[in-house]
Backbone as numpy.savetxt, mean C-alpha at the origin, in Angstrom:
# Nx Ny Nz CAx CAy CAz Cx Cy Cz
-20.58 23.52 -26.18 -20.13 22.56 -25.43 -19.04 22.53 -24.72
-18.75 22.26 -23.17 -17.35 22.59 -22.84 -17.39 20.80 -22.78
-16.41 20.56 -22.85 -15.56 19.28 -22.78 -15.02 19.02 -21.33
-15.13 18.55 -20.16 -14.11 18.15 -19.00 -12.63 17.64 -19.27
-11.93 17.98 -18.56 -10.17 17.24 -18.66 -10.90 15.81 -18.04
-10.05 14.85 -18.75 -10.04 13.53 -18.16 -8.63 13.25 -17.57
-7.98 13.72 -16.07 -7.11 13.68 -15.41 -6.94 12.20 -15.17
-6.16 11.38 -15.18 -5.48 10.49 -14.40 -5.79 10.47 -12.72
-5.80 9.73 -12.18 -5.87 9.24 -10.75 -4.75 9.67 -10.41
-4.40 10.32 -9.65 -2.72 10.74 -8.89 -2.72 9.31 -7.95
-1.43 8.65 -8.25 -1.42 7.68 -7.48 -0.04 8.09 -6.69
-0.19 7.52 -4.76 0.47 7.60 -3.84 1.14 6.20 -3.95
2.17 6.66 -3.35 2.75 4.39 -2.01 3.61 5.42 -1.16
4.23 4.17 -0.33 4.76 4.37 0.69 5.24 3.16 0.28
6.44 3.20 1.34 7.45 2.05 0.85 7.90 1.67 2.53
7.79 -0.10 2.46 7.30 0.03 4.02 8.54 -1.61 4.12
9.04 -1.87 4.76 10.39 -3.49 5.26 9.42 -3.52 5.71
8.55 -5.76 5.67 7.96 -6.19 6.58 9.14 -7.77 6.58
9.39 -8.18 8.12 10.10 -9.68 8.16 9.84 -10.73 6.77
10.38 -11.43 6.14 10.25 -12.02 5.12 8.89 -13.11 5.43
8.89 -13.99 6.39 8.19 -14.26 7.00 6.07 -14.32 6.81
6.22 -12.83 7.01 5.09 -11.86 7.32 4.39 -11.74 5.70
5.47 -11.47 5.29 5.13 -10.70 3.83 3.50 -11.57 2.83
4.04 -12.72 2.58 2.90 -13.58 1.87 1.10 -13.11 3.17
0.99 -13.41 4.29 -0.45 -13.42 4.91 -0.07 -11.68 4.60
0.81 -10.80 4.81 0.23 -9.11 5.02 -0.33 -9.14 3.53
0.24 -9.47 2.09 0.27 -9.09 0.91 -1.51 -9.34 0.74
-2.29 -10.88 0.82 -3.04 -10.98 0.92 -4.48 -10.28 1.46
-4.07 -9.86 2.88 -4.56 -9.09 3.23 -5.15 -7.66 2.97
-3.52 -6.88 2.74 -3.42 -5.80 1.73 -4.81 -5.90 0.96
-4.89 -6.52 -0.19 -4.99 -7.08 -1.81 -6.48 -6.94 -1.59
-7.52 -7.98 0.02 -8.70 -8.33 0.65 -9.01 -6.98 0.75
-8.82 -6.09 0.66 -9.41 -4.60 0.98 -9.88 -4.14 -0.07
-10.76 -4.52 -0.69 -11.48 -4.23 -1.75 -10.29 -3.22 -2.69
-9.67 -3.55 -3.35 -8.94 -3.28 -4.38 -8.43 -1.76 -3.78
-8.23 -1.18 -2.42 -7.99 -0.15 -2.27 -6.47 0.21 -2.07
-5.70 -0.66 -2.94 -4.04 -0.92 -2.77 -3.61 -1.95 -3.35
-2.21 -1.75 -3.98 -1.65 -3.25 -4.52 -0.38 -2.78 -4.04
-0.22 -3.81 -4.11 1.26 -4.09 -3.09 3.08 -5.18 -3.65
3.40 -4.13 -4.52 4.69 -4.81 -4.58 6.02 -4.78 -4.67
6.90 -5.24 -4.59 8.53 -5.94 -4.29 9.29 -5.29 -4.91
9.61 -4.16 -3.65 10.38 -3.04 -4.58 12.16 -3.40 -4.46
12.72 -4.46 -3.03 13.49 -4.26 -3.19 13.72 -6.43 -2.27
13.82 -7.01 -3.02 13.36 -8.36 -2.32 14.85 -8.28 -1.67
15.90 -8.24 -1.57 17.10 -8.98 -0.56 16.66 -8.10 0.84
16.25 -6.75 0.57 15.93 -6.06 1.98 14.53 -5.89 2.49
13.62 -6.88 1.89 12.45 -7.36 1.91 11.97 -6.44 2.14
12.11 -4.93 0.84 11.02 -4.01 1.00 9.52 -3.40 -0.20
8.44 -3.22 0.50 7.65 -3.56 -0.37 7.42 -2.10 -0.64
6.52 -1.91 -1.37 5.40 -0.71 -2.18 4.37 -0.86 -2.25
3.49 -0.06 -1.64 2.11 0.61 -1.41 1.50 1.28 -2.74
1.16 0.57 -3.34 0.34 1.99 -4.27 -1.09 1.85 -4.19
-1.81 3.54 -4.10 -3.01 3.44 -4.22 -3.54 4.98 -4.50
-4.67 5.37 -4.89 -4.63 6.28 -4.74 -5.25 7.51 -4.41
-4.22 8.88 -4.36 -3.80 9.76 -3.09 -5.74 9.63 -2.59
-6.65 9.87 -3.25 -7.86 9.93 -2.63 -8.27 9.17 -1.74
-7.49 7.96 -1.36 -7.64 6.84 -0.40 -6.87 6.79 0.63
-5.83 8.06 0.56 -4.81 7.85 1.68 -5.32 7.42 2.94
-6.33 8.88 3.51 -6.97 8.01 4.74 -6.93 6.71 5.07
-7.55 5.71 4.20 -8.38 4.76 4.16 -6.91 3.64 4.42
-5.90 4.23 3.31 -4.52 3.51 3.77 -4.38 3.44 4.90
-3.94 4.67 5.15 -3.41 4.60 6.99 -4.45 4.40 7.68
-5.52 4.12 7.61 -6.06 3.48 9.08 -5.57 2.02 8.51
-5.99 1.47 7.76 -5.63 0.20 7.14 -4.45 -0.73 7.42
-2.90 0.32 7.43 -1.86 -0.09 7.89 -1.70 0.11 9.95
-2.88 0.87 10.32 -2.79 1.50 11.62 -2.42 0.04 12.14
-4.66 -0.44 11.74 -4.58 -1.46 11.49 -3.97 -3.01 11.75
-3.52 -2.98 10.51 -2.03 -4.09 10.37 -1.33 -3.94 11.23
-1.05 -2.63 11.72 0.72 -2.46 12.63 0.10 -3.40 13.81
-0.62 -3.82 14.31 -0.97 -4.67 15.55 -0.38 -5.99 15.60
-0.63 -6.52 13.91 -0.94 -7.86 14.03 0.50 -8.07 12.89
1.29 -7.30 12.21 2.75 -7.31 11.48 3.60 -6.13 11.95
4.71 -6.67 12.04 5.99 -5.59 11.95 6.48 -5.07 11.25
5.97 -3.94 10.76 6.02 -2.81 9.68 7.14 -1.75 10.18
8.04 -1.47 8.88 8.88 -0.09 9.43 8.48 0.64 8.29
8.02 1.97 8.54 7.91 2.52 7.42 9.24 3.15 6.98
9.32 3.25 5.58 10.56 3.53 5.37 10.30 4.83 4.22
9.11 5.14 3.35 8.75 6.28 2.67 7.56 6.74 2.75
């Protein structure tokens, strides 16, 4: 019997900047997308946020970000 290797899922991320007055609503919306991504503050002074997600979900995250760009001022940093 050959056991398959259990590799942890590949995690990807993107760094963004959002005006401070939009962060709470943006975070609430991102986290409501059925666990597609997690949002963390990377640099509070500059309002930089990092979005973490499964590498397999990149297309879904890109679509989510494109949709949210109509409502939020999002600057992609990396």
